[in-house]
C-alpha positions as CSV (number, residue, x, y, z in Angstrom):
1,X,0.1,0.0,-0.1
2,X,1.3,3.4,-0.8
3,X,-1.5,5.8,0.5
4,X,-4.5,5.4,2.8
5,X,-7.1,7.9,3.4
6,X,-9.8,7.8,6.1
7,X,-12.8,9.6,6.2
8,X,-15.5,9.5,8.9
9,X,-18.6,11.4,9.5
10,X,-21.3,11.1,12.5
11,X,-24.3,13.1,13.0
12,X,-26.0,13.5,16.5
13,X,-29.2,15.3,17.4
14,X,-28.3,18.1,20.0
15,X,-32.1,18.8,20.4
16,X,-35.2,19.1,18.1
17,X,-33.7,21.7,16.1
18,X,-30.1,21.4,16.2
19,X,-27.8,18.6,14.5
20,X,-24.0,18.5,15.4
21,X,-22.2,16.9,12.3
22,X,-18.5,16.0,13.1
23,X,-16.2,14.6,10.4
24,X,-12.5,14.2,9.9
25,X,-10.0,13.3,6.9
26,X,-6.9,11.6,7.8
27,X,-4.2,10.4,5.4
28,X,-0.5,10.2,4.8
29,X,-0.3,14.2,4.7
30,X,-3.3,15.5,6.1
31,X,-5.5,15.4,9.4
32,X,-8.6,17.9,9.0
33,X,-11.3,17.9,11.5
34,X,-14.7,19.8,11.3
35,X,-17.6,20.2,13.4
36,X,-21.1,21.8,12.1
37,X,-23.9,22.8,14.3
38,X,-26.8,23.0,11.7
39,X,-30.5,24.0,12.4
40,X,-33.1,21.6,11.6
41,X,-35.1,21.4,9.4
42,X,-33.7,24.5,7.6
43,X,-30.3,22.8,7.4
44,X,-28.7,26.5,8.0
45,X,-25.1,26.2,9.3
46,X,-25.0,28.0,12.9
47,X,-21.7,27.5,13.8
48,X,-18.4,26.0,12.3
49,X,-15.1,24.5,14.0
50,X,-12.3,23.3,11.7
51,X,-9.0,22.0,12.8
52,X,-6.0,21.3,10.6
53,X,-3.8,18.8,12.7
54,X,-1.4,18.2,10.1
55,X,-0.9,19.3,6.6
56,X,1.9,19.1,3.9
57,X,2.6,22.6,4.1
58,X,2.4,25.4,6.7
59,X,0.5,27.5,4.4
60,X,-2.5,25.0,4.4
61,X,-3.2,26.6,7.9
62,X,-4.5,29.7,6.3
63,X,-7.4,27.8,4.8
64,X,-9.1,27.3,8.2
65,X,-9.6,31.1,8.9
66,X,-12.3,30.8,6.0
67,X,-14.4,28.8,8.0
68,X,-16.5,31.8,9.1
69,X,-17.7,32.1,5.3
70,X,-19.8,28.9,6.0
71,X,-21.9,30.4,8.7
72,X,-25.4,31.1,7.2
73,X,-25.1,28.5,4.4
74,X,-27.9,26.1,3.8
75,X,-27.2,22.6,3.0
76,X,-29.4,22.2,-0.1
77,X,-29.1,21.9,-3.9
78,X,-26.2,24.2,-4.9
79,X,-24.5,23.4,-1.5
80,X,-21.2,22.2,-3.6
81,X,-20.7,25.3,-5.4
82,X,-21.2,27.3,-2.2
83,X,-18.7,25.3,-0.3
84,X,-16.2,25.6,-2.9
85,X,-16.6,29.4,-3.0
86,X,-16.6,29.6,0.9
87,X,-13.4,27.6,1.3
88,X,-12.0,26.2,-1.9
89,X,-10.0,28.0,-4.8
90,X,-6.5,29.5,-4.5
91,X,-6.9,30.8,-0.7
92,X,-8.7,27.6,0.5
93,X,-8.3,24.0,0.9
94,X,-9.8,21.3,-1.8
95,X,-9.9,18.7,1.1
96,X,-11.9,20.7,3.6
97,X,-14.3,21.4,0.6
98,X,-14.4,17.9,0.2
99,X,-15.1,17.0,3.7
100,X,-17.8,19.8,4.0
101,X,-19.6,18.5,1.0
102,X,-19.7,15.1,2.3
103,X,-20.9,16.1,5.6
104,X,-23.7,18.1,4.1
105,X,-24.9,14.9,2.2
106,X,-24.6,12.9,5.5
107,X,-26.6,15.5,7.2
108,X,-29.4,15.5,4.6
109,X,-29.3,11.7,4.5
110,X,-29.4,11.2,8.4
111,X,-32.5,13.5,8.7
112,X,-34.5,10.5,7.3
113,X,-34.4,9.1,10.7
114,X,-35.9,12.2,12.2
115,X,-38.3,12.5,9.5
116,X,-39.7,9.0,10.0
117,X,-40.7,10.0,13.4
118,X,-42.8,13.1,12.2
119,X,-43.9,12.7,8.4
120,X,-45.3,10.1,6.0
121,X,-42.9,8.2,3.8
122,X,-44.7,9.8,0.7
123,X,-43.4,13.3,2.1
124,X,-39.7,11.7,2.8
125,X,-39.6,10.8,-0.8
126,X,-40.8,14.2,-2.1
127,X,-38.1,15.8,0.0
128,X,-35.6,13.5,-1.3
129,X,-36.6,13.9,-4.8
130,X,-36.2,17.8,-4.4
131,X,-32.6,17.4,-2.8
132,X,-31.2,14.3,-5.2
133,X,-32.8,15.0,-8.2
134,X,-30.2,14.5,-11.2
135,X,-27.6,13.4,-8.6
136,X,-28.4,9.6,-8.5
137,X,-29.9,6.9,-10.5
138,X,-32.8,6.4,-7.9
139,X,-33.7,10.5,-8.4
140,X,-33.5,10.7,-12.0
């Protein structure tokens, strides 16, 4: 083996209206952690914490300062473009953007467990269709 990358994302229900999404990427060069506090059901990012525990270059640390650009963003269609604009590009970090995008996907997917307690399966499918249309064979 010449390279290994781990990515773990968890979602916890802080209360009826807040989700805590925690994730990390760890590989031979990077160890990036992130925690998002997300309002539910709006999926608005209320708070962000980012840690760059290891990176190939010292300049990479600068990207963590962009985390404040994430507050107020909503996890909804178009989230990837917003993430890239907020923390990507020449001043940002592609690995952080990748982690955040995956955290948004997991937040949405995990919300199905909450929805199962409150709305019908038909309404869940409707919400899923809205978010996933054109991104998956199941949601053409």
